Phi, psi and omega in degrees: 000146176247119183257140181231134175209152180249156176222134181098025177290319184264350181301155178276344187216152176088176188279165168264129184231129175247127178260150177223127186219130160255113184291309179096169184279339184273357183291131186311115182299325180293324171291320180300321180292343178272351184286137177198181176312124182304327182292343183265000184252143170296157182300321181293312182294323176306311185295317180297318180294318187299315176302319179290314183301316184291330181274324192254333185297146180298325179202138177221152182216145172233121180255122186250133169235126187289169177295325181290329179281331172294319179290324185284320191258333190098153187300316176301305178298324180296320178298313180297328183289318180297315182295320181293323182290323176294309187293331176299317181293317176304313180301322180294325181287321177305317182289322176293321186252004182063025178285138179233153169224150183244003173214152175235120178252125177245133181287121174125199185237008181239127178285126177267001184232025175291155183065025172230162179300349186261000189306315185291352178268353192280137165239128176264143185203119176295145178062024179301327178297345176265330190258328181249124184302317177302320180287319170313301179310314181299317179293328183285317185285332177289314182300314182296317185293318179295312181304315183293323177302316180294324182291317179295326180296329180294331175291322179288319186234069177300148177111339187266343186069029179307328178299335181261312183261354184044042172091003177279157187281060180285168175306311181302318184295313178306314181296319178294325182294324184282332177282318187254341191079168183288146173263182190287347179272358183274146182271107191286344177277356181272136184308314179304316178294318172305319182298315186286329174297316176299324184290328181266010173075024183247153172268164189298332178265015178249144180230105175276073188296313182302319178292322178298314180294329179292320181294320175301309185299323182288329177296318180299333179047048176251102185303133178082357187247012184293314182294322177300311180297315179301314182296321176301312182296319178300316185293321182287326176293319181292329178291321182296321177305313181290321176307315180298317184298313186296319178303321180293338173262021172072018171284149171258123187274117183281312178194154174242152175051048184284118181233137176229183176288344185244348180202164180220133179230131181289318188207135178229132183218163180233139179203122174052056175066021181231131177255129188257126178252108188252135165265120182255126180245126178254141173226143181293327177207163186290355184283347181271013180085156185282186177297321188296327184302327191259359177264087182285171176296325174297320180291323180293325179296320178299312180300320181287324175296310180303323178293314179297317179296321181298307184294334179296329184261000178232076183302344178293350179247017187295334179269000186273152172279156173251135172230132174264144184218161174222157182221144178239124178239132185229160169082168175289345171266008177049059185272130179281109182285319187193151168224129186208152174277143178276135180286140179284000000 
């Protein structure tokens, strides 16, 4: 059986995540009995179970849909997109291991897999995350993954309290929104965000990033660090724009802003047995040249070294090919001008 559940339908900010899990016959029965609706578990217990599920389950998948994709497609289609991305990962594992399942149980009353070859396998069940262990497991891995993302997001966009409310419309979140304005991770199609945008004289498709980063720096009240903070947030925002673009092209984002003592990589993604290492360049306007202009031969050599070093410490990608890439993001609205592979 394949269980499917979603996390992040209601928040005002952050991604929508769908989990998909086949526990399999070898899954520890004692741990299996502990699986239940993720909301009924403590954060510590969720984390413990999440680790076991990822280690022992026969197949797992996580389908991510960014806030921008929720705005672009609408909540219903976004849920279906996330489910299809999660199931695609499970099917890849099934193909490799010859694993089979004859039923798909989805928590809720709406099939997220209609108009797919798997539609006839779907059973819809209210409270399935409480009743069916595979769905419980799906809810747990989705919840843990999304919560961790929001904690990391709080470091990129301090002041909103993402680490506490994980994007939901709490009083603290509302107060921060009125002080700082929405960031790029807020869902502009949601009415509360639209209201705040209107109050600040912006349209739903406008992002006053330069103004926002200044507000974040002011909020931090760290003397002498405003310029550095703004630069960091702008760089991270540009990286997130490129990451969203790659997700829409079915890349799995491995990590962003990867730093070690010997190398730094802006964005690492995987697609069809290839790991892409992308250098992201932000310019206030296009007059300063595109991304290619700043990717010198020396820079490419540094990127190749970083790619080799990363793969050496991540054996799970040892059979993958390496591709170097570059992306150009420009303007106060953070427009992605281009993403392209670098020729060797």
